[in-house]
Structures are given as C-alpha cells and as structure tokens.
C-alpha positions as CSV (number, residue, x, y, z in Angstrom):
1,X,-39.3,28.2,98.0
2,X,-36.6,25.8,99.0
3,X,-36.3,25.1,102.8
4,X,-32.7,25.0,104.3
5,X,-32.4,23.3,107.7
6,X,-29.5,24.0,109.9
7,X,-28.5,20.5,111.7
8,X,-25.5,20.2,114.0
9,X,-24.9,16.6,114.1
10,X,-25.8,13.5,111.6
11,X,-28.8,12.6,113.8
12,X,-30.2,16.0,113.1
13,X,-29.2,15.6,109.6
14,X,-31.6,12.5,109.3
15,X,-34.4,14.1,111.0
16,X,-34.2,17.3,108.5
17,X,-33.9,15.0,105.4
18,X,-36.8,12.7,106.3
19,X,-38.8,15.9,107.2
20,X,-38.3,17.2,103.5
21,X,-35.7,19.9,104.1
22,X,-34.5,20.8,100.3
23,X,-31.0,21.8,101.8
24,X,-29.1,20.4,104.7
25,X,-26.8,23.2,106.1
26,X,-23.9,22.5,108.6
27,X,-23.2,25.1,110.8
28,X,-21.8,25.3,114.4
29,X,-23.8,27.7,116.7
30,X,-21.3,27.6,119.2
31,X,-19.2,29.9,117.2
32,X,-21.7,32.3,116.2
33,X,-24.6,33.1,113.8
34,X,-22.8,31.4,110.8
35,X,-20.3,29.5,113.2
36,X,-18.3,27.0,111.0
37,X,-18.5,23.1,111.8
38,X,-15.7,20.7,111.3
39,X,-14.9,19.1,108.0
40,X,-15.3,15.6,109.5
41,X,-19.1,16.9,110.5
42,X,-19.7,17.9,107.1
43,X,-18.8,14.5,105.6
44,X,-20.7,12.7,108.4
45,X,-23.8,14.7,107.7
46,X,-23.2,14.2,103.9
47,X,-23.1,10.6,104.5
48,X,-26.2,10.5,106.8
49,X,-28.1,11.8,104.2
50,X,-26.3,9.4,101.6
51,X,-25.8,12.1,99.3
52,X,-29.4,12.5,98.5
53,X,-29.8,16.3,99.4
54,X,-27.5,19.3,98.7
55,X,-25.2,20.1,101.7
56,X,-24.4,23.5,102.7
57,X,-21.6,24.7,105.2
58,X,-20.8,27.8,107.0
59,X,-17.3,28.9,107.4
60,X,-17.9,31.7,109.7
61,X,-19.1,35.3,110.6
62,X,-15.8,36.8,109.1
63,X,-14.1,40.1,109.8
64,X,-11.4,41.3,106.7
65,X,-9.2,38.2,106.6
66,X,-9.7,37.0,102.6
67,X,-6.8,34.6,102.9
68,X,-8.3,33.0,105.8
69,X,-11.9,32.9,104.4
70,X,-10.7,31.5,101.2
71,X,-8.8,28.7,102.8
72,X,-12.2,28.2,105.0
73,X,-14.1,27.8,101.7
74,X,-11.7,25.6,100.1
75,X,-12.0,23.4,103.1
76,X,-15.6,23.2,103.2
77,X,-15.8,22.8,99.4
78,X,-13.3,19.8,99.6
79,X,-15.2,18.3,102.5
80,X,-18.2,18.0,100.5
81,X,-20.4,21.1,101.1
82,X,-22.2,22.2,97.6
83,X,-23.2,25.6,99.1
84,X,-20.5,27.3,100.9
85,X,-21.7,30.2,103.1
86,X,-19.8,33.2,104.5
87,X,-21.0,35.8,106.8
88,X,-19.4,39.4,106.5
89,X,-19.9,40.3,110.1
90,X,-17.3,42.7,110.6
91,X,-16.8,44.0,107.0
92,X,-17.4,47.7,106.8
93,X,-16.7,48.8,103.5
94,X,-17.8,47.9,99.9
95,X,-14.0,47.3,99.0
96,X,-13.6,45.1,101.6
97,X,-16.7,43.0,101.0
98,X,-15.7,42.7,97.1
99,X,-12.0,41.4,98.2
100,X,-13.4,38.8,100.5
101,X,-15.8,37.5,97.9
102,X,-13.8,37.3,95.1
103,X,-11.2,35.6,96.7
104,X,-13.6,32.9,98.4
105,X,-15.3,32.7,94.6
106,X,-12.0,31.9,93.1
107,X,-11.0,29.4,95.7
108,X,-14.4,27.4,95.3
109,X,-14.9,27.8,91.8
110,X,-11.2,26.8,90.9
111,X,-12.0,23.4,92.7
112,X,-15.6,22.9,91.2
113,X,-17.4,25.5,89.2
114,X,-20.7,23.8,90.0
115,X,-20.5,24.5,93.5
116,X,-22.4,27.5,94.9
117,X,-21.0,30.7,97.0
118,X,-23.4,32.1,99.4
119,X,-22.7,35.6,100.9
120,X,-24.7,36.5,103.8
121,X,-25.4,39.9,105.3
122,X,-27.1,40.6,108.5
123,X,-30.2,42.3,109.1
124,X,-29.1,43.7,112.4
125,X,-25.9,45.3,110.8
126,X,-26.2,48.6,112.8
127,X,-25.8,46.7,116.0
128,X,-22.8,44.7,114.9
129,X,-20.8,47.3,112.8
130,X,-21.6,45.3,109.6
131,X,-22.2,46.4,106.0
132,X,-25.7,47.3,104.9
133,X,-27.0,44.0,103.2
134,X,-28.7,46.0,100.8
135,X,-25.4,46.6,99.0
136,X,-24.5,43.2,98.8
137,X,-26.4,42.2,95.6
138,X,-24.7,44.4,93.5
139,X,-21.1,43.6,95.3
140,X,-21.9,39.7,95.2
141,X,-23.0,39.8,91.6
142,X,-19.7,41.6,90.8
143,X,-17.6,39.0,92.7
144,X,-19.4,36.0,91.0
145,X,-21.3,34.8,94.1
146,X,-24.5,32.6,93.5
147,X,-26.7,33.3,96.3
148,X,-27.2,36.3,98.6
149,X,-29.0,36.2,101.7
150,X,-29.9,37.9,105.1
151,X,-29.7,36.5,108.6
152,X,-29.1,37.8,112.1
153,X,-25.5,38.5,113.4
154,X,-26.7,38.3,117.2
155,X,-29.0,35.2,118.2
156,X,-31.0,36.7,121.3
157,X,-34.5,35.8,119.9
158,X,-34.9,38.9,117.9
159,X,-36.0,38.1,114.1
160,X,-34.8,39.7,111.2
161,X,-38.4,40.9,110.5
162,X,-37.6,43.2,113.6
163,X,-34.8,44.9,111.8
164,X,-35.9,44.9,107.9
165,X,-39.6,45.4,107.3
166,X,-41.6,43.6,104.3
167,X,-41.0,46.3,102.0
168,X,-37.2,46.5,102.5
169,X,-36.9,42.7,102.2
170,X,-39.0,42.8,98.9
171,X,-36.6,44.9,97.9
172,X,-33.6,43.2,98.9
173,X,-34.9,40.1,97.2
174,X,-35.7,42.0,93.8
175,X,-32.2,43.4,93.6
176,X,-30.9,39.9,93.7
177,X,-33.2,38.6,91.3
178,X,-32.3,41.6,89.0
179,X,-28.7,40.6,89.3
180,X,-29.5,37.2,88.3
181,X,-28.6,35.7,91.7
182,X,-30.5,33.5,94.3
183,X,-31.7,34.8,97.4
184,X,-32.2,33.7,100.9
185,X,-33.8,34.9,104.2
186,X,-33.1,33.4,107.6
187,X,-33.0,35.2,111.0
188,X,-35.3,33.5,113.5
189,X,-38.3,32.9,111.4
190,X,-41.6,31.8,112.8
191,X,-44.1,30.0,111.5
192,X,-46.4,33.0,111.3
193,X,-44.3,34.8,109.3
194,X,-44.9,32.5,106.3
195,X,-47.7,34.9,104.8
196,X,-45.0,37.6,104.7
197,X,-42.6,35.3,103.0
198,X,-44.6,33.9,100.3
199,X,-45.3,37.7,99.5
200,X,-41.4,38.5,99.7
201,X,-40.6,35.4,97.7
202,X,-36.9,34.7,98.3
203,X,-35.8,31.3,96.9
204,X,-34.7,29.9,100.1
205,X,-35.7,30.1,103.4
206,X,-33.2,29.2,106.3
207,X,-34.3,28.0,109.5
208,X,-33.2,26.0,112.9
209,X,-35.0,27.2,115.8
210,X,-38.4,26.9,113.9
211,X,-38.0,23.2,113.5
212,X,-36.6,23.1,117.1
213,X,-39.5,24.0,118.8
214,X,-38.7,27.5,119.1
215,X,-35.5,26.7,120.8
216,X,-32.3,26.8,118.5
217,X,-30.3,25.0,121.1
218,X,-33.0,22.0,121.3
219,X,-32.9,19.3,118.5
220,X,-34.1,19.4,115.3
221,X,-37.8,17.6,114.9
222,X,-38.9,15.5,111.7
223,X,-42.5,16.3,112.4
224,X,-41.6,20.0,112.5
225,X,-39.7,20.2,109.3
226,X,-42.5,18.1,107.7
227,X,-45.3,20.7,109.1
228,X,-43.1,23.8,107.6
229,X,-42.8,21.9,104.3
230,X,-46.8,21.5,104.2
231,X,-47.3,24.8,104.9
232,X,-44.9,26.2,102.5
233,X,-46.6,24.3,99.8
234,X,-50.1,26.0,100.7
C-alpha cells in the first residue's frame, strides 16, 4: 500500500515528505471533505518537497457541474498536481457521474496523458444523498479515470468502516482491480484499522487526522507519518 497524506500548507507537506509519505495531497478542509485549495498552495507544496513526491490535489465535493469541474481539474493539473481528485458529493445518477468524469478526464489528459484522475465516492453516501460508491469502478473505467476511492463526506469523526464493512470494502477494491484501476481508501482511518486494511489491500490509503494525533484540525506530525509507514510495512 502507498501512503497519501493530506497537508494544508508547505510546512505540513515537509513533515509528510520527511515522514515518508508516498503521495502528498493538497486539500482545504475548510471547503469540505475534498475541499479545493488554491493554485499557489499546490505550487508551494510542490516546491516544498522539491518535486520529489507526486502531488495530489482535490478540486472539491461537486454537484452536477461538469464544466466547472473540468476547469477546476485543468487548473489543478496546470498548478502541478499529478493526481487530480474529484468528489461526487451531490451526484445521484450514473449518467451524471459518467458525464462529470468523462469531462474531467478529457480536460486533464489533453494537457498531460500521464497525469491521473481520481474519482471519490463516499462511504456515507446515504446521509449526503450521493451515488453509491460501489457503482464507481464501472463508471470510472468507462470514463477513463485512473483511481477510484472512497472517503467520508461528512467529517464528524465517524470512519468509513462505520458505513462500509470489511466485506463491502473488499468487494469494492476487487471490483476496481478487475477494471484495471488503482484503488484508494480514506475516511478517518486509525492505526487500529491497519490489520483490516492489509486484508482489504487497497493500493493507496489516505490520511490526515491519523497523523495529526487524531485531530484533523491539528498539524501533521512527522513522527506519526514515520510510525504509520513503519506499521504499514509489517
């Protein structure tokens, strides 16, 4: 498994980088679960780690606005992100999801076919009126995305594992792999979840609060990133 850590500043990015994060993910929690940060923050984070790690950037928890999402994705890609991540927060139908993802993928891949598009569904989709993430591997593959993930839409301390059990997440990951895509799991993960994560075997796990000492509003701590990397390798 690769470790994706989500800093909100260059200082936190350096801590994540030195701690051993494989992917440095730029987001803005003030704007939601997958809230978008500013282009200059993406650039400053990339500079802070001397471009030694792939940069991921979220573009927002989106309702059905494929044009707006495509422009945001192009902006994140132009600012230096290698992974461009969108959350289908207020998307109810498969047709809406496909149109969103096809448009975003076209915008990114026309700029640079090597950049990766990440679609995120939400484990707590029923409480935010969003599309079931189990539908996204098939839709994402048809739309040309590279990574399918699941996160929590409402950050209230409840984990992805409270909304999707191990069997469901294993099936979700297997479906993604069957379509030839990469899988990612996030959503208030904890150190005690690592044995289950090893059994599920996603390609990437995404964290913030876990390496902030359990409070995602605190700062990322290099020593906790290092500890997590060590425990992931066991």
